[in-house]
C-alpha positions in Angstrom: -139.9 4.7 143.2 -142.6 4.6 145.9 -142.8 7.1 148.8 -141.9 5.7 152.1 -144.6 7.2 154.4 -145.6 3.7 155.4 -142.9 1.2 155.2 -143.3 -2.5 155.8 -140.5 -4.2 157.7 -139.8 -6.9 160.3 -140.7 -4.6 163.2 -142.8 -1.5 163.6 -140.7 1.6 163.4 -140.9 4.2 166.2 -142.8 7.3 165.4 -140.3 9.6 167.1 -137.2 8.8 165.2 -134.5 11.3 166.1 -132.7 10.7 162.9 -135.7 11.3 160.7 -139.0 12.8 161.8 -142.0 10.6 161.2 -143.8 13.5 159.4 -141.1 13.7 156.7 -141.7 11.6 153.6 -139.1 11.1 151.0 -138.4 9.0 148.0 -135.6 6.4 148.3 -133.3 6.7 145.4 -133.6 10.5 144.9 -130.5 12.6 144.3 -129.8 13.3 148.0 -130.0 9.6 148.9 -127.8 8.4 146.1 -125.2 11.1 146.7 -125.1 10.3 150.4 -124.5 6.6 149.6 -121.7 7.4 147.2 -120.2 9.9 149.6 -120.3 7.3 152.4 -118.7 4.8 150.2 -115.8 7.1 149.3 -115.2 8.1 152.9 -115.2 4.5 154.1 -112.6 3.6 151.5 -110.4 6.3 153.0 -111.0 5.2 156.6 -111.8 1.6 157.2 -110.4 0.6 153.8 -107.1 2.1 154.8 -107.2 0.4 158.2 -107.8 -3.1 156.6 -105.0 -2.6 154.1 -102.4 -2.6 156.8 -101.0 -5.9 155.5 -99.1 -4.0 152.8 -97.4 -1.9 155.4 -96.8 -4.9 157.7 -94.8 -6.7 155.1 -92.9 -3.6 154.0 -92.1 -2.5 157.5 -91.0 -6.0 158.5 -88.6 -6.5 155.6 -87.4 -3.0 154.7 -88.5 0.1 156.7 -88.6 -1.0 160.4 -86.2 -4.0 160.3 -85.2 -3.3 163.9 -88.7 -4.2 165.1 -90.4 -7.6 165.5 -93.5 -8.6 163.5 -95.5 -8.3 166.8 -94.3 -4.8 167.5 -95.1 -3.7 163.9 -98.6 -5.3 164.1 -99.2 -3.0 167.1 -99.3 0.0 164.6 -102.2 -1.6 162.8 -103.8 -2.8 165.9 -103.6 0.6 167.6 -105.1 2.2 164.5 -108.0 -0.3 164.6 -108.4 0.1 168.4 -108.7 3.8 168.2 -111.0 3.4 165.1 -113.5 1.6 167.3 -112.9 3.6 170.5 -113.3 7.0 168.9 -116.5 5.6 167.2 -118.1 5.7 170.7 -117.6 9.4 170.8 -118.4 10.2 167.2 -121.6 8.1 167.3 -123.0 10.2 170.2 -121.9 13.5 168.6 -123.6 12.4 165.4 -126.9 11.9 167.3 -126.5 15.4 168.7 -126.2 16.9 165.2 -122.5 17.3 164.7 -122.3 15.3 161.5 -120.6 17.9 159.4 -118.1 18.8 162.2 -117.1 15.1 162.4 -117.0 14.6 158.7 -114.9 17.6 157.8 -112.7 17.4 160.9 -112.0 13.7 160.6 -111.2 14.1 156.9 -108.7 16.8 157.5 -107.1 14.8 160.3 -106.9 11.7 158.1 -105.2 13.6 155.3 -102.8 15.2 157.7 -101.8 11.9 159.3 -101.0 10.3 155.9 -98.8 13.2 154.9 -97.0 13.0 158.2 -96.5 9.3 157.6 -94.8 10.1 154.4 -92.2 12.1 156.4 -91.4 9.3 158.8 -87.8 8.1 158.6 -86.7 4.5 158.2 -86.2 2.8 161.5 -88.1 5.5 163.5 -90.8 3.3 164.9 -92.4 6.1 167.0 -92.9 8.4 164.0 -94.8 5.7 162.1 -96.7 4.7 165.2 -97.9 8.2 166.0 -98.8 9.0 162.4 -100.4 5.8 161.3 -101.4 4.1 164.5 -102.6 7.1 166.6 -103.5 10.0 164.3 -105.0 8.0 161.4 -106.9 5.7 163.8 -108.5 8.7 165.5 -109.4 10.2 162.2 -111.0 7.1 160.9 -113.0 6.7 164.1 -114.4 10.2 163.7 -115.8 9.6 160.2 -116.8 6.0 160.0 -119.8 5.7 162.4 -121.4 9.0 161.2 -121.1 8.0 157.6 -122.8 4.7 158.3 -125.5 6.2 160.6 -126.4 9.0 158.2 -127.7 6.5 155.7 -130.7 5.8 158.1 -131.9 9.3 157.1 -132.0 8.4 153.5 -133.0 4.8 153.4 -135.5 2.7 155.3 -136.7 -0.2 153.2 -133.3 -0.6 151.5 -131.1 0.5 154.4 -129.5 -3.0 154.9 -128.5 -3.4 151.2 -127.0 0.1 151.0 -125.0 -0.4 154.3 -123.4 -3.5 153.0 -122.0 -1.7 149.8 -120.3 0.3 151.3 -91.0 4.1 146.8 -92.4 4.6 150.5 -92.3 8.4 151.0 -93.5 9.3 147.5 -95.9 6.4 147.4 -97.5 7.4 150.7 -97.7 11.0 149.7 -99.4 10.0 146.5 -101.9 7.9 148.4 -102.4 10.7 150.9 -103.2 13.1 148.0 -105.6 10.6 146.4 -107.4 10.0 149.7 -107.6 13.7 150.4 -109.4 14.1 147.1 -111.8 11.3 147.8 -112.5 12.7 151.3 -113.2 16.1 149.8 -115.6 14.6 147.3 -117.3 12.6 150.0 -117.8 15.7 152.1 -119.4 17.5 149.2 -121.8 14.6 148.4 -123.2 13.9 151.9 -126.0 15.8 153.5 -128.3 15.2 156.4 -132.0 15.1 155.5 -133.3 16.5 158.8 -132.1 19.0 161.3 -130.5 17.9 164.6 -132.8 16.5 167.2 -133.1 18.9 170.1 -134.8 16.2 172.2 -131.9 13.8 172.1 -131.6 11.7 175.2 -128.4 11.8 177.3 -125.6 9.4 176.4 -125.9 7.7 179.8 -129.6 7.0 179.3 -129.1 5.7 175.8 -126.1 3.5 176.9 -128.2 2.2 179.8 -130.9 1.1 177.4 -128.2 -0.7 175.5 -127.0 -2.6 178.6 -130.6 -3.7 179.4 -131.3 -4.8 175.8 -130.4 -8.5 175.8 -130.9 -8.9 172.1 -128.5 -6.1 171.4 -125.9 -7.4 173.9 -126.0 -10.9 172.4 -125.7 -9.4 169.0 -122.6 -7.4 169.9 -121.0 -10.4 171.7 -121.5 -12.4 168.6 -120.0 -9.7 166.4 -117.0 -9.5 168.8 -116.1 -13.2 168.3 -116.7 -13.0 164.6 -114.4 -10.0 164.2 -111.7 -11.4 166.6 -110.0 -13.2 163.7 -110.7 -10.7 161.0 -107.4 -8.8 160.8 -104.9 -11.8 160.9 -104.9 -12.5 157.1 -105.2 -8.8 156.3 -102.0 -8.1 158.3 -100.0 -11.2 157.5 -101.0 -12.8 154.2 -98.6 -10.7 152.1 -95.7 -11.4 154.5 -96.7 -15.1 154.6 -96.6 -15.4 150.8 -93.3 -13.6 150.6 -91.7 -15.9 153.2 -92.7 -18.9 151.1 -91.0 -17.6 148.0 -93.9 -16.6 145.8 -92.2 -13.4 144.8 -92.6 -9.7 145.8 -94.9 -9.0 142.9 -97.5 -11.7 143.7 -97.1 -11.1 147.4 -98.3 -7.5 146.9 -101.2 -8.6 144.7 -102.3 -11.3 147.2 -103.8 -8.5 149.3 -105.2 -6.9 146.2 -106.9 -10.2 145.3 -108.3 -10.4 148.8 -109.6 -6.9 148.9 -111.2 -7.2 145.4 -112.9 -10.4 146.5 -114.1 -8.6 149.7 -115.6 -5.8 147.6 -117.5 -8.2 145.5 -118.7 -10.0 148.6 -120.1 -6.8 150.1 -121.9 -6.0 146.8 -123.3 -9.6 146.7 -124.4 -9.4 150.4 -126.3 -6.3 149.5 -128.3 -8.3 147.0 -128.7 -11.4 149.2 -129.8 -9.5 152.3 -133.1 -8.8 150.5 -134.0 -12.5 150.5 -131.9 -14.0 153.3 -131.8 -12.9 157.0 -128.7 -10.9 158.0 -127.9 -13.3 160.8 -128.1 -16.4 158.6 -125.6 -14.8 156.1 -123.3 -13.9 159.0 -123.3 -17.5 160.3 -122.3 -18.7 156.8 -119.6 -16.1 156.4 -118.1 -16.8 159.9 -118.1 -20.6 159.3 -116.3 -20.1 156.0 -113.7 -17.8 157.5 -112.9 -20.2 160.4 -112.2 -23.1 158.1 -109.9 -20.9 155.9 -108.0 -19.6 158.9 -107.1 -23.2 159.9 -106.1 -23.9 156.4 -103.6 -21.1 156.4 -101.3 -23.2 158.6 -100.5 -25.4 155.6 -100.5 -23.0 152.7 -97.1 -22.9 150.9 -97.8 -22.6 147.2 -98.9 -19.7 144.9 -102.2 -21.4 144.0 -102.9 -21.9 147.7 -102.4 -18.2 148.4 -104.6 -17.2 145.5 -107.4 -19.5 146.8 -107.0 -18.1 150.3 -107.1 -14.5 149.0 -110.3 -15.1 146.9 -112.2 -17.2 149.5 -111.2 -15.4 152.7 -111.8 -12.1 151.0 -115.3 -13.2 150.0 -116.4 -14.6 153.4 -114.7 -11.9 155.5 -116.1 -9.2 153.2 -119.6 -10.6 153.8 -119.1 -10.6 157.6 -117.8 -7.1 157.6 -120.7 -5.8 155.5 -123.3 -7.3 157.7 -122.4 -5.8 161.1 -123.9 -2.4 160.3 -127.3 -3.8 159.1 -127.4 -6.1 162.1 -126.9 -3.3 164.6 -129.6 -1.3 162.7 -131.9 -4.2 163.0 -131.3 -4.3 166.8 -132.0 -0.5 167.1 -135.7 0.2 167.9 -135.2 4.0 167.8 -133.0 5.3 165.1 -132.3 8.5 167.1 -130.0 6.3 169.1 -128.3 4.5 166.2 -125.1 6.5 166.5 -124.8 5.7 170.2 -125.5 2.0 169.6 -123.0 1.7 166.9 -120.5 3.6 169.0 -121.1 1.4 172.1 -120.7 -1.7 169.9 -117.4 -0.4 168.5 -116.1 0.4 172.0 -116.9 -3.2 173.2 -115.2 -4.7 170.2 -112.0 -2.8 170.7 -110.7 -5.6 173.0 -110.2 -7.8 170.0 -107.4 -5.6 168.7 -105.2 -6.3 171.7 -106.0 -10.1 171.5 -105.8 -10.9 167.8 -103.0 -9.6 165.7 -100.4 -8.7 168.4 -100.7 -12.2 170.0 -100.5 -13.7 166.5 -97.3 -11.7 165.9 -95.8 -13.0 169.1 -96.7 -16.6 168.2 -95.2 -16.1 164.7 -91.8 -15.0 166.1 -88.9 -13.8 163.8 -88.6 -17.4 162.5 -92.1 -17.2 160.9 -93.8 -20.2 162.4 -97.1 -19.7 160.6 -99.2 -22.5 161.9 -99.3 -21.0 165.4 -101.1 -17.8 164.4 -103.4 -19.7 162.1 -104.5 -22.1 164.8 -104.8 -19.4 167.4 -107.1 -17.2 165.3 -109.0 -20.2 164.0 -109.8 -21.4 167.5 -110.6 -17.9 168.9 -112.9 -17.1 166.0 -114.7 -20.4 166.4 
């Protein structure tokens, strides 16, 4: 491995990086860097990974646990989780820049574990209990830990930052998953370390946010990401329920989401390799175009092979799009001491999509499961 004192890249790096002093040299791929990457991967499984797996809960709540609620009302649980995930990211991003990485990581991990154990105690038909535990508490916890675990990688990687960023019974079942996630979060907390002390010269949040507002490239990038991510949750929330309503069987319906998530993981790994040779924005355009076409096709999917195809292809394209938003924001950040703020501001802007996408799709779906409405709506809005 070569030392990264002088690193060639598309733009000249600032010499006063708040995240990593310019006088500090380090070797990418050393133990501290690798352990940070693994720790970030584990924590993001337990935060964003849990948020994007809401489709399992959507189907179960609709058919068994919250049968007194409409699909749209149930989707508000997942949408609120995702909304708070992005909104709290605005706060956690700034706190990360101020040196509160460990406070955010440990506090958010404890809160996430607590929320999932509380969810396991929620009673059937008690919407407010599920909403508070999974929608509010888990959403806040995920928001506290996601942005810092993405941003901390900038302290460990420069030349390879984009590839690394891209890699990253009800009661008893939820308790088991809560215990498993608690273990992963604990391991993630042990593995991640900051490489440099907090910056005492950090600019104010208002100053950093003002620079974001006056950075046209950043604003256009965030606007583009907003429209790309507007459609993202629809298949994640509704594919399992869609396949069940078309008679594919409960076993396959459950695995339809597993297929999608497995394909998404492979896409994120593949994107990490491709981003070394192809520009991030080019890959994002390809991924977004593929997702748009697949969303329209969901209006006519009725057979098991069709759902398998949607799971594999949409998982691949959406996983690529998801993996690329972090590297693109890093690319649009001239000073890495403000990376946390810029990621947080982007998250706060993109929260609007959560009250437009899945809840409206649920209303269009109705209790009669008119699937083409939601597919066309998300296809058009994502285009």
